[in-house]
N, C-alpha and C positions, 0 to 999 in steps of 0.2 A: 901413755902406752903408744907405741908406734903401730902404724897401719899394717906394716909388713908382718909384725908379730901376730896381730889379730887374723890376718889372712892365712898365715901358716897354720895357726891353731884350728881355724875353720876347715881348712883342707884336710887336716889330720882327722878331725871328727868325722867328716864326710867319708873319708877313706875307711875308717873303722866301721861306719854304719854300712857301707857297701859290702865290706868283708862279712859282716854279720848276716846281712840279707842273703848273700850268696851261700853262706854256710847253712842257713835255715832252709833255703830252697833246695840245695843239693843234698843236705843232710836228711831231709824227709823223704827223698826219692829212693824207692827200693831198688830201681834198675841201676842208679849210680853207685850205691853201696855194693851191690852184687858185682858190679864191674871192677871195683877197687879190690874186693876180696879175691876175685878170680885172678887178678894180676899178681897178687902177693899170696 
């Protein structure tokens, strides 16, 4: 297996972990959810 493939897979996993972390942080915030509902 090439190193570039491993590096790409690792970055992809880190990217999804960051997205999930941000989703949990902002998803649990009442102020953020109210702001979204007021916009739409």
